[in-house]
Every structure is written in C-alpha cells, then in structure tokens.
C-alpha positions in Angstrom: 0.0 0.0 0.0 1.3 3.4 -0.9 1.6 6.0 2.0 -0.8 8.9 2.2 0.7 11.1 4.8 0.6 14.9 5.1 3.5 17.2 5.9 4.2 15.2 9.1 4.1 11.5 9.7 0.6 10.3 10.7 -1.1 13.5 9.4 -3.9 13.1 6.9 -2.7 14.1 3.5 -3.8 13.9 -0.1 -3.9 10.3 -1.6 -1.6 9.4 -4.5 -3.0 9.5 -8.0 -5.4 6.7 -8.7 -6.3 6.3 -5.0 -9.2 7.5 -2.9 -9.3 7.8 0.9 -11.9 7.6 3.5 -11.3 9.0 7.0 -13.5 8.7 10.1 -13.0 11.3 12.8 -13.0 9.3 16.0 -13.7 12.4 18.0 -17.1 12.8 16.3 -18.4 9.2 16.8 -21.8 8.8 18.4 -23.2 5.5 19.6 -20.0 3.6 18.8 -16.6 3.5 20.4 -13.3 4.2 18.6 -12.3 0.5 19.0 -15.7 -0.6 17.5 -15.3 1.7 14.5 -11.7 0.4 13.9 -12.9 -3.2 14.3 -15.8 -2.7 11.8 -13.5 -1.1 9.3 -11.1 -4.1 9.6 -14.1 -6.5 9.3 -14.9 -4.9 6.0 -11.5 -6.0 4.7 -9.7 -2.6 5.0 -6.4 -1.9 6.8 -7.2 1.4 8.6 -4.3 3.5 9.8 -4.4 6.1 12.6 -3.9 9.6 11.4 -4.5 13.1 12.9 -6.3 16.1 11.6 -5.1 19.5 12.7 -8.1 21.8 13.1 -8.5 25.3 14.6 -9.9 23.7 17.7 -6.9 21.3 18.1 -5.9 17.8 17.0 -8.5 15.2 16.2 -7.7 11.5 15.8 -9.0 9.7 12.8 -8.8 6.4 11.1 -8.0 6.6 7.5 -8.4 4.0 4.7 -6.7 4.2 1.3 -8.2 2.4 -1.6 -7.2 1.9 -5.2 -9.9 3.3 -7.5 
C-alpha cells in the first residue's frame, strides 16, 4: 500500500494519483466507540491507519483507509 501522509508522519494528506481515501473522525463518533469503529472497518477487509487532523480547535484523531480506485 502506498503511503498517504501529510507534511508530518501520521497526518492526513492527499492520496496518491489513482487512489481514494476515507477517513473517520474518531472524535465525532456517536453510539459507537473508537475501538468498535476500527474493528468494523477491519471486518470490511480494510487496513485502517491512525492519522490526525489538525483543526483550529486542536488535534483530532481519525482512522483513514486508502483504496485503489
């Protein structure tokens, strides 16, 4: 799998050409825990990676999935 990092390691960045990404903000989950969200993503056959999103309100932890289009 090709990396899709931002300016810093583990930051969400733009995906390489030919790839799409999905990220789930673990700070915004309702009714499901972060562990459950990661487990469900893995159960769907994806290999989620922990990334962070730098927002004006601070850092938010996300899981990100990279997929070949």
